[in-house]
N, C-alpha and C positions, 0 to 999 in steps of 0.2 A: 544286442547289436554291437558288434565289435569292429573296429577299424584299426588299420596300421597307423593311421594318422594319430599322433599323441593327443591332439586336441579333442578328438572324437572318442578316445578310449577312456572308459570309466570302469570302475570295479563291478558295476552292475551290468555292464554291456555284454558280458560273456554269455548270459542266458539266451540272448536273442540272435547273436551272430557269432558263430564259432567256426571260422573257416580252417579246417584241418587239412593240410596238404596230403594228398594221396596221389597215387599213380593215375595220370590222365586228367588231373584237375583238382578241384576243391570238393570237399563234402561239406554241406551246410546243414545246420540244425535249426528246424523251424521252432515256433513258439510252443509247440506241443511235444518237442523232443524227438521228432522223426528226422532222420538224416536222409538227404537226397543229393544226388549229383546234378550236374547241369542238364542232364537229359530229362529231368523231371521238374516241373514247375508247380509249386503248391497252389492250391486254389486260393483266390483272394479272400482275405479275412473280411467278413461283413459285420463283425461285432463292433459295438461302439467302443471308443477309446483306443482305437488302433491308429498307428502312424500312417499318414497318406502323403502322396506327393503334393496335393493341394495344401496340406498343413505346412509342409516344409517351405513351399513357395510363399505362402501368406506370412509365416513367421519371419522368414528371411527378409521379405519386403518391409515388415514392421521394424525390424532391427536396423535395416539400411536407412529407412526414413528417420529413425531416432538418431542414428549416427550423423546423418547429413544435417539434421537440425542443430545438433550440438556443434558440428563443424562450422555451421553458419554463425553461431554465437561468437565463437572465438575469432572467426574470420572478420566479422563486421565490428565487434565491440571491443576486442582486446587491443590495448595500446601497443605500439611497436615495441616499447621497452619490455613488455610482458610476454612477447611471443616466444622467445627462447625458454624462459622459465616454464611456461605452460607446456611447450612441446616436450621438454626434457622430463619434467615431473609427470606429465601425462603418459609418456612412454613407459616410465618405470611402473606407474600404477596399473596401466593396462597389462603389462607383462605379469605382474603379480596376480591380477584378476584372472588372466588366462589360466594360470596355474591352479588357482582356487576352484574355478569352474570345472576344469578338466579332471581334478582329483576327487571331486565330490561324488559320492555314491548315487545321489539323486540330483537331477538337474535343478539348479536354483535359478528360477526365472528372474527374480530381482537382481541377482548377480550378473546374469546375462545382459539385462538392460543397463546395469551399472557399467559394464564393460563397453556397451555401445555408446553411452554418453561420454565416458572418459576417453575412449578411442576417438570419438568425434571431435572433442575439444582439442586433443592432441593433433589430429589430422588437419583441423582447421588452422592451427598455429603453424605447423610445418608447411602446409600448402601456401599460406600467406607469405612465409619467409621465402620459399622458392619463387613465388610469383613476383615478389619485390625484386629478386635477383635476376630472374629470367622471365619476363612478361610473356604470358601465353602458354607457359609450360604445364600448368595444372590441367587445362582443358585437354591438351595433348595426352597427358598421363591418364586422365579419366577415360578418354576414347580408347587408348591403348589397352587399358585394363579390361574394358568391356569386350573389345575384339578378342583379346587373349582368352578370356573366359569362355567365349562362344567357340573359339577354335578348339580348346581343350574338351568342351562338351561334345562337339562334333566328332573329335577323335575318339572319345569314349563311346558314343552312340553308334557311329557308322563304321569306324575302323576297329572297334573292339580293343582300344588301348587300355591296358590295365597295369597296375603296379602291385605285384604280388611276390610272394616267396622271398628269395634272397635279395632281389631288387628292392622290395619293400623294407627289408631290414636295413639295407644300405641307406635308403632315403630317410628313414626314421633316425638312424644314427647321425646322418648328416644334418638333419634339422636341429637335433639337440646340440651338436657341435657348433652349428651356426649361431644358435641362441647364446651359448656360453661365450663364444668369441665376441659377439656383439656386446654382451654385458661387460666382458673384460675390457673391451676397447673403450666403453663409456667410462669405466672406473679409471682407466689410464688417462683419459682426456681430462678428467677432474684433477688428476695429479700432474697435468702439464705435459703428458707424453702422447704424441699423436702417431699411431701406427699407420695411418692412412686407410684403415679398413672401411671407414664410413665417409671418406672424403667425397666432395661433389665438385662439379664444374670441370672446365676444360683442363685444369691443372691436376686433376686427380691422377694418382699413380696406378700402376698395374694391379696392386692389391685391391684398390677400390673397384676397378673394372671386374676383377674376379669375384669379389663379394657380391656385387650387384647382379652379375650374370648368374651366379650360383643361386642367389635368392629367387630369381625369376624361375629357374629350372625347378627348384625345390617347391616353389609355390604351385607350379603347374602339376607336379607329381602329387602334391597334397590335394589339389582339386580332383584329380582322377580317383584318389582314395575316398574323398568325400562323396563323389557321385556313386561309387560302388556301395559304400555302406548305407547310403540312402535307399538305393534300389533294393538291396537285400533286406534292409529293415522293413520296408513297405511290404515286400513279398512274404516275409516271414512273420508279419503281424507284431512288430515291436510296439510298445506302448506309445500312446499319443505324446507323452511327455518327452520322448526321445527326439521328436521333431524339433524341439528347442535346442537340443544338443547339436543336431545336424545343422540347423540354421546358424548357430553360434560358430561351428567349425567353418562353414562357408564364409561367414563374415571375417573371421580371423585370417583365412587364406586370401580373400580378396584384398584386404587391407595390406597384407604383406606383399602381394603382387603389385599393388598400386605404388607403394613406397619405393620399391626397387625399380619400377619403370620410371618413376619420377627422378631417381638418381641417374639412371642410364641416360635419360633425355638431357640432363644437366651436363653430361660429359661432352655433348656436342654444342654447348652454348658458352659464350664468352661472357 
């Protein structure tokens, strides 16, 4: 199962989803090596150990609950003086964990849960900081994230929205560039230089608006790619273990969407 989303792309994924561009659409290779176009749908795999939509939903829910529980710990128990250290260190550890999980040939379930826990601690700290500064903003961001995810899902299911070909390459390159820019901005902040890339609040400059808006757009595009790789993986009989990779990809994308919506909402708050 292969996705243009770098989070869902692993070295072993090519075996299950190999979308080669051809005239008139994509050719897909199923788990037995037979190619087919969109005019032919493979018969559902009945063998045990295959990825299913229920698997992805269940595992995503488990990871979400794990992350929310960890966020609750830092939200309720962390002293105010520790919120920024937890948020910054958690962000760096979560970034490294994403790289490790994404690059592994086989999905590491413990690493996926480690990411959910670290990301939860980080989100709880950042959310508490935002809530102190702008009361009520966290609930608004959560609602906005859920609504945005359902809008993207509806666009995928009913309108046939897809991110493929040259557009997918642009999105992937933009995601990588965005991550590099965010990491560079953090390093410069430690050195006492503020580019304004990650600024929040009503005083945030144009660069902050651009970065937050771009983050939301790229997160939505990533969701579209996540949905497609899940659909094709289920149809082509990807291994059950790949449902962990898909759930992990959805979690990463949803967190990214939430944090950028949180920042955008802060721009309208004093």
